LOKE-175271 format. One record per residue (C-alpha): chain; x, y, z. Coordinates in pm, 1 decimal. Layout:
<lumses>
+-------+----------+----------+----------+
: torgu :        x :        y :        z :
+-------+----------+----------+----------+
:     A :        X :        Y :        Z :
...
+-------+----------+----------+----------+
</lumses>
This chain:
<lumses>
+-------+----------+----------+----------+
: torgu :        x :        y :        z :
+-------+----------+----------+----------+
:     A :  -1538.2 :   -711.4 :   1382.3 :
:     A :  -1187.6 :   -796.5 :   1491.8 :
:     A :  -1016.5 :   -865.5 :   1162.1 :
:     A :   -951.0 :   -641.3 :    863.9 :
:     A :  -1007.8 :   -878.5 :    571.6 :
:     A :  -1049.4 :   -847.4 :    196.1 :
:     A :  -1343.0 :  -1087.6 :    205.1 :
:     A :  -1538.1 :   -871.2 :    450.7 :
:     A :  -1760.4 :   -638.3 :    249.6 :
:     A :  -1775.4 :   -379.8 :    529.5 :
:     A :  -1395.2 :   -353.0 :    532.4 :
:     A :  -1355.4 :   -335.8 :    155.7 :
:     A :  -1647.4 :    -98.1 :    106.9 :
:     A :  -1526.0 :    135.2 :    381.6 :
:     A :  -1173.9 :    136.5 :    239.5 :
:     A :  -1276.3 :    194.2 :   -122.3 :
:     A :  -1527.3 :    463.2 :    -21.7 :
:     A :  -1260.2 :    657.8 :    164.4 :
:     A :  -1028.1 :    620.9 :   -137.3 :
:     A :  -1296.8 :    745.4 :   -378.0 :
:     A :  -1364.6 :   1040.4 :   -147.8 :
:     A :   -988.5 :   1108.0 :   -145.6 :
:     A :   -967.5 :   1071.0 :    230.1 :
:     A :   -684.9 :    817.6 :    218.4 :
:     A :   -447.0 :    688.2 :    -44.2 :
:     A :   -327.5 :    386.7 :    155.7 :
:     A :   -353.6 :     39.6 :      5.0 :
:     A :   -602.6 :   -195.3 :    167.3 :
:     A :   -349.7 :   -394.8 :    368.8 :
:     A :   -210.8 :    -75.6 :    529.5 :
:     A :   -547.9 :     84.2 :    603.0 :
:     A :   -693.0 :    -94.7 :    906.2 :
:     A :   -511.1 :    122.2 :   1157.7 :
:     A :   -527.4 :    454.1 :    970.4 :
:     A :   -660.4 :    699.4 :   1226.8 :
:     A :   -937.6 :    949.6 :   1162.2 :
:     A :   -692.6 :   1232.2 :   1234.0 :
:     A :   -490.6 :   1109.8 :    933.3 :
:     A :   -777.6 :   1134.6 :    684.8 :
:     A :   -785.3 :   1446.3 :    468.3 :
:     A :  -1102.9 :   1596.7 :    620.9 :
:     A :   -931.9 :   1620.1 :    962.6 :
:     A :   -802.2 :   1972.3 :   1000.8 :
:     A :   -593.0 :   2016.8 :   1315.7 :
:     A :   -645.6 :   2392.8 :   1298.4 :
:     A :  -1025.9 :   2359.0 :   1294.7 :
:     A :  -1235.9 :   2388.3 :   1607.1 :
:     A :  -1423.2 :   2083.0 :   1732.6 :
:     A :  -1746.5 :   2238.1 :   1603.4 :
:     A :  -1602.6 :   2292.6 :   1255.0 :
:     A :  -1459.2 :   1941.4 :   1252.3 :
:     A :  -1803.7 :   1803.9 :   1342.6 :
:     A :  -1957.9 :   1994.0 :   1051.0 :
:     A :  -1696.7 :   1850.2 :    815.2 :
:     A :  -1742.3 :   1502.1 :    962.0 :
:     A :  -2119.3 :   1528.9 :    921.2 :
:     A :  -2077.3 :   1607.1 :    552.5 :
:     A :  -1839.7 :   1312.9 :    516.3 :
:     A :  -2079.1 :   1081.2 :    705.1 :
:     A :  -2357.0 :   1167.0 :    459.5 :
:     A :  -2123.0 :   1112.1 :    164.6 :
:     A :  -2023.5 :    772.0 :    302.9 :
:     A :  -2388.8 :    677.8 :    352.9 :
:     A :  -2475.5 :    791.6 :     -0.7 :
:     A :  -2195.8 :    587.3 :   -155.6 :
:     A :  -2282.9 :    280.8 :     50.6 :
:     A :  -2652.3 :    305.1 :    -43.0 :
:     A :  -2653.3 :    445.5 :   -395.0 :
:     A :  -2333.5 :    311.4 :   -546.4 :
:     A :  -2251.8 :     -1.7 :   -345.9 :
:     A :  -2609.1 :   -132.3 :   -320.0 :
:     A :  -2623.5 :   -147.2 :     59.2 :
:     A :  -2942.2 :   -137.3 :    261.4 :
:     A :  -2981.7 :    -58.6 :    628.8 :
:     A :  -2979.1 :   -353.8 :    866.0 :
:     A :  -3323.0 :   -436.3 :   1004.7 :
:     A :  -3433.0 :   -183.2 :   1264.5 :
:     A :  -3168.3 :     74.6 :   1168.1 :
:     A :  -3251.2 :    426.9 :   1051.9 :
:     A :  -3046.0 :    686.9 :    870.7 :
:     A :  -3018.2 :    937.9 :   1158.5 :
:     A :  -2895.5 :    669.9 :   1397.4 :
:     A :  -2643.6 :    539.2 :   1145.3 :
:     A :  -2510.8 :    886.9 :   1064.7 :
:     A :  -2472.8 :    937.7 :   1439.9 :
:     A :  -2280.1 :    611.5 :   1473.4 :
:     A :  -2050.0 :    711.7 :   1187.9 :
:     A :  -1998.3 :   1054.8 :   1348.0 :
:     A :  -1885.4 :    897.7 :   1674.1 :
:     A :  -1595.4 :    743.2 :   1482.6 :
:     A :  -1524.1 :   1035.0 :   1248.8 :
:     A :  -1497.3 :   1286.1 :   1533.9 :
:     A :  -1258.7 :   1077.2 :   1744.3 :
:     A :   -898.2 :   1139.4 :   1635.0 :
:     A :   -780.0 :    800.8 :   1759.9 :
:     A :  -1048.8 :    585.5 :   1597.5 :
:     A :   -935.2 :    387.8 :   1295.3 :
:     A :  -1061.0 :    279.8 :    956.8 :
:     A :  -1116.7 :    -62.5 :   1117.5 :
:     A :  -1349.4 :    106.5 :   1371.0 :
:     A :  -1539.8 :    276.0 :   1089.1 :
:     A :  -1574.6 :    -58.1 :    909.3 :
:     A :  -1713.8 :   -210.4 :   1230.7 :
:     A :  -1982.2 :     60.7 :   1235.2 :
:     A :  -2054.6 :    -10.9 :    869.0 :
:     A :  -2078.7 :   -383.0 :    941.0 :
:     A :  -2324.9 :   -324.2 :   1224.7 :
:     A :  -2548.5 :    -89.0 :   1027.9 :
:     A :  -2547.6 :   -194.3 :    661.6 :
:     A :  -2619.8 :   -508.0 :    467.9 :
:     A :  -2399.1 :   -479.3 :    160.3 :
:     A :  -2490.4 :   -596.6 :   -188.2 :
:     A :  -2418.7 :   -964.3 :   -216.7 :
:     A :  -2413.1 :  -1013.4 :    159.0 :
:     A :  -2664.7 :  -1258.5 :    300.4 :
:     A :  -2885.5 :  -1125.9 :    578.9 :
:     A :  -2867.3 :  -1453.1 :    770.0 :
:     A :  -2487.4 :  -1458.2 :    806.5 :
+-------+----------+----------+----------+
</lumses>
């Protein structure tokens, strides 16, 4: 996913989920390049192990919101553990962006209203 667009459900769902979880207060148009280190869970004083624990909790929260509140299902052949792992790769990399997280969402979830043959 190259573009951060309002009509891409992965982008919008990722953005709104991070807003609901109070990870970012940026408006949509300013959010594509928000880095993981700028989200509220990122504690510069925490060890890498502690940050991974916090990121794991956040990854599960993101998955729960996507599935339970936003009506997403996993893409065919995808499983929860793999998806949480994919999300963690982004959440534990200070330089990754909200756009990168949306790309992971796009690759792993089929969002409500999205056609599976797109």
